N, C-alpha and C positions, 0 to 999 in steps of 0.2 A: 619179679625187677621194676616193670612198669609202673606197679602201684607201690612199690616202696618208692619211686621217684612221685610221682602223682601226689599224693601225703602231705609235703611241703605247700605243694601249690594250693590244694585246698586250706591249706590253717592258712597261707596266706591268704587269701581272699573272706578265709570266715573275719579273720583281725583287721582285714579291709572292710568288713560291712560292721563289726561291731564300732569299730572308729568314726566311723559315719554316723551313728548313730546316737552315739557318744556327744561329737560335735554339733549334731543339728539339730541335738535337746539341747546342749549348752548351750545354744546360739538365741534358740526359741524363747523372748523373750515377752510379758505380759504384754507389753501393748501392738504387738502381734494380733491378735487376738478383737483390738476394738481399734485399727487401724484403717478401717472405711468406711467408721464409724462417725456420724455428724456431732459435735460440737453441743452441748448440753448447755441451754442460758439460765439464768441468777435465775428466773419466779418460776423455772418449776423443780430446780436443784434448792430449792427455797428452805421445803421441811425437813433439809437432813438433818443438818446440824444438830438442830433445834428435838426434834424424835428421836437422836441419841441423847442428848441428854436425861427426856423422859426417862429412857428404856436405864439408862444410869443412875435415874429417880428410884427404880422400883430396888437397886441392893440397898439402899438409905434407910436405915433403921430410923430416923428425925431430919424431916427434909426442912426442918427450919434451923436445922448445925447439921448439912450437910458435913457427911468424911470429904469429898470432892466436891472443891470448890468449884462453880459453872465460872464459864467464863460471863464476861457482862454481855447484859440482851438476852442469857440463855441460862434463868435462872426458874425454878419451878417454884409459881405461890402456893402451899400447901392450905389454902384456902380453899384452892383449885380444882382439890384432887376429889372424886367423887367419893372414889374409894380404893383401897392398898390390902390388897391378901395375898400375903407372907407362905411359906408351906404348912404351915399348921390349919390357915384357915380352906385350902386347897385339897387335903387329905395326901401331900404327892402327885396327884393325879395331872396335874398343869404344874408348870413353872411360877413364878409369882410373878403377882403383874397389877394395871393398878389401870384406872379410866379418870381422864383428865380433861378440863373441860376448860380449854384454849381461849381468851376472849377477842384476846388481841389477834388472832388467827383465826379467829373462827371458823374451830379444828372442836370435833369430838376426840379425842384418842385415847386408844385404848390399848396398852404400850406392855410388850411381856421379854422379861428377860431371858438370859443368854442359859447356856449348861452351866451349872455349880457342880465341879468336880467332887465335891466334899460331898453329894444327895444322890443317893441311890436311887432314889425317886425320875429321876433327872435322865439319869442312864435307864430303869424301866421305860421309865418313853421312848429312848431310845432306840433298844432292846425287843419293842413289841412290833417284829416287821420283820419273826423268824417264819412266821405261816406264809408268808409270799405277799408281793403287795396287793394290796385291796383297791380295788377294781371301785370306781368311783366319777358317776358322768362324765360317762365314754372314755374315761381311762384309767391311771394307776396312780394312786395314792403310798405313800407312805400310813402304813397302819395306825400305829404311835400317834402320829403329829396327828392326824385324824381324830383321835379318839380322843383326842387333848382337846383341840380344838370343839366338840364337842363339848365336851364339859364344860367350858367357856360362855360358851353360848347359852346352853341349859341353862346355867348360873345368871347371866347378865342381858337375858333377854329383856324383859319386861323392864331394865335401864334406862338401857341403850334407846328402847322404844320411848321412854318418856322425856331423854334429850333429846332425841332424834325430832320431836314433832313438837317440845319447846320450842327449840330453836331453828324452824326449818333453813336459813340461809346459814348451817353449820355444815360443812364434812364432819362426815366422819370416818377416821384412821384407823386402819390399825397397823401397827409396827412391829417389830420384834428383832432378835440378835443370835444367830446361831443357831440352834435349838427353837427360841421364841420367835427367830423369822420363819420357818419351815406352820408352826400354827399360827401364828397371825396369817400367811399364805392360802391357806387351807382355810380357815374361818370365815377369813374373805367371800373363799368358793360358796360357802355353804349358807353366807349373806347373800349375795349376789341372786342366789336360786328361789329365796325366802323374801324380797324385800316385803313385802306386803306385810309381816309380821311387823317389818319395825315400822309401822305407819305410809306402809306404802309408800318406802323411799328411793327418790328418784336414783337409777344407778350413778349417775354422774360424782351424786355428793359421796360415792364409797369409792374408797383408793387405800389402799396398802402400801407400805416401803418394809422391804426383807432388808437388815443391814447384815452384812456376811453371811448369804443364805445357804440354808440346805438344799438341795435335790431331792426334792418333797412331791414333784407331778411328770407325768409325762410328757412327750412335747407339744401332744395336740392341747392340752391342759393350760401347758404354759405360756401357748402362742395365742390361745383364745381368751385369756383373762390379761392382755397384757394393757386392756384400755385400763383398769384397773390396779393390776399390783404390781408395781416396781423395785426390782430387786437392785443393790448399792453391790459393788465390792470393791475391795481395795488394791491396785496394782495384782500381785502375787498370791492371795490369797488361795490355799489348797482347795474349802470346802466346798464353793461352789466349781470346782473343777474335776473335782472324782465322783466319778459315777459307783467307786466303793460303799454299798450298807457302811448306812449310819453304825451300823453294830462291830461291823468289820473293822472301822476309824477307831471308834472308842476302846475296843476290845484290845489293840494295838500300839494307845495312847503313850505308851513310854516306847514305843518302836516304832514310831510315825515316819521319822524317814524312812526307812527301809521300807515301809509299806506305801510309801508313795513313790518311790522307786519300781518299786517291781510293777508297784502299776502303772509307771508311767509306762515298763517298756509293754507293759500288755497291752495296755493302748493301740501303743503305736505299732502294734501289729494287724488290729481291727482297722477294715477300712471305713473311712464315715458315713457312705453307703450303707453299710451294716448297720453301723450303730442308727439311723434315722430307720431304720426299718425293724428294728425292738421295740414293743412299744409295750414294754414292760421298765424299760431305759428311766430314769427319773430324771428329771434336769432344776436346775436353779426357773423360779417363776416369771413370765411376765415380761416388762420392760426390763432393760438389763442400762443400767449404770455404772461405768465404769472409770475409776477413779487413774489415771495416770501420772508417776510422780519420782519412776527411775527411769534412765535409758540403758543400755548396754554396753557394758565396759567401761561406765562414770559411775566413782564411787559419792553417794549424798544422796538426798533429795532432793527435787528441784521444785519448781513450783507447779503445782499439779493443774492436770488438765484432766475435766469430765466428758468420756464418749458417751454418744446413747444408740440405744439400735431399738426391734425387737426382729431380733436373729432368726435364721433357723436353721439353717445350714450353719458349722462352724461356731456353735454359741459356749463358751470356755468347754472344750474338749478338750484341751492338750495343758497336764500338769507343768506348772512352772518348774522347775529344778531353783532353788533358790532359797537363801536361806534368811530369806524375809517369807517363804510362804505361812509359815505359822502365826510370826509377828502381824504377819498384815490381819487376820482374823478377831486383833485384840481392837475391842469398839472405841478405848478411847484414842488408837491411833485414827483409827476411821474421822470420831468425830472432828480430830483436827484440822486430819486433810480435808475431809469438807466444808470445814469451816474458811479454812485458808482459799479453796478452793471458790469458796462462795465469794467471800472480799476478793477475791481480781477479777472474779462473772461483775458483780457493783462496779468496782474501780472502772472498768471497761465501761458501761454500761454509764457511767458518771461521765468518762473521761467524752460520752460520744455524745450526750448531754440531749438523752429523748425526752422531747416534753409529752404529758400524761396522754395524750387525746393518739400520740404514735404507739406508745407503749400497750396501752387498750388495744388497739389493730395489732398490733405484733404478737399480744397475747390469744387473741386468736387464727392469727394464722396461723400460730404454733400449736393451739388444740388442733387445727385443720390438717398439717402436717402429719399429726401424730396420729388422727384416724387414716390418713392416707395410707400414713407407715404400716399399723395395722393391718390394714384392708391386705395391703400386697404383703405382709409374711401370711396371713395366712393365704392367700392364693399359693404364694411360696411353697408352703408344705403342702398344699394339696400335687404344686408340682414337682415334684420329691416323692412323691406318695408316702409322706407319713401315717404312719398306720391312725385310723379311724380320723382322716380331716378330709371336709369335702367341700363346697364350695360355699362359704359361708350367709346365715341369712344373718339376722336384724340383731346390731350391738355381737357381727362377728364370729359367729357361735357357730359350729360343725354339725349337720347333719349326720350320726352313728347310725350306719349300717348293719351293722355286724353285731349289736347289742338290742336286747331286749328291753331292757328299763330304759334304754334312750331313745328307741323308733318312737314312746313313749312325748319324747320332750321334741320332736325335729319337728316336727309344725305340716309335718306332708298334711295335704286336704286328707286323702284316703286312710287315715289314723287321726282326724279331728279330736272323733271324741277320746281314744284315749289322750292324745296331747292335753286337753281342755284337763282330764282329770289329772294328768302328772303334774301341769305347773301350778294346778291348784294345793297342792299339796300342801298341811301350813306345816308349818316351826318343829310344831310338836308332835307332828305323825313322821315326819324327818327325823327329831330324835328318838321316839320310838322306831323307828323302823332301823337303824342304826344301830341304837344301844338299848341295853338294861340294867337294872339294879341289881347289883348280888345284893347277897344275906344283910352286909354290915351299911349297905348305902349307897354305896360309890358304884357312879356310871362305869359301867365295861359295854365292849360292841362283841357284840351279838357276833358271836365264833360261826354260824353258819354261813351268815354272809360271804365272810371269806372265801368261799368257794365258787362263789356265783359267776 
């Protein structure tokens, strides 16, 4: 009898717990993810709208008569397109991309388009992760995205080197959207490791802007390369927030809301400490720029605010249950809101009437603050005992003590000879070590390496 009397009480407790979870998740707004971050400036956020336009240009069949008319000041000059490759040119091994020489902004841009829902080859890149996360540079990355990055650098190494040497004052920018953002981020890492193959290009000239990024690398890599990789997230975008493998997301594309809700419930039951201790958990790469344009319990969009940081814990870990979770992933929306946000920043700067000399000093101060914030994030990773994270050395890299391949690059005096041999590994030796060509001439990943 006492057991029967206890059942309603247990049911009430269960219902209250469920109601509390639903209330807490519904109240969680995207603005909470970045509420403690600092505001971005116009100088650092300036490339984002035009890079979005370059990515959109990859989809155009005729750049002289584009189907999507660009906003004023963000057009693409067809005469400055060094090359533009479609699915036939890449044989479906990588998404289409273009190399653009932006003389107005002293920039060499390699832009990669996002997922094409009508192309099986793009799904093949996403699904190429079933054997496990690829171990790379002391961390873990997505197999298919790394393979695609390898295909691009193998094909365009000489072109990029020629441009980098010919224009020594130009930056080298890799950018992409969605699927392409992961390829661009991993391509950036490999290029940074092999700068001598691009004419000893300085690391400060290399940068990446991942638009609506995929989770493509482990936390230690995401923080380590925050000085060269930047990720741009619009409000509630689901992709940077879910650690669900990409292949599972796009297998469930037609029931994506159900998948996101189930993932949201699962992540709620996992402590953040456990997430941080998982070495194979993938994250959005680099420094994060969060465009916030909606407020809780308010309809419509408000003037966007861009916040930025290099977070370690609280790095977009919670999915936002919002009807905009998928629409905020669209590149056109991101371009529009980024352009609006940049215009507001410039209006504020104009109102302050900052002289040119002070503007240059502010840029130097901003660069110093970013370096300090990056170093603080590296030390924070050590404090939280993130796997493979140790005290930073030059450029904020970690010493990987538990990985044989990484020991050679740690820079320890006791292993100086091996470190020297690994650091001098050429671009093509890296390609030969990670990739091979099949009978049809396609570049494929060497499967034995997946078990390393």
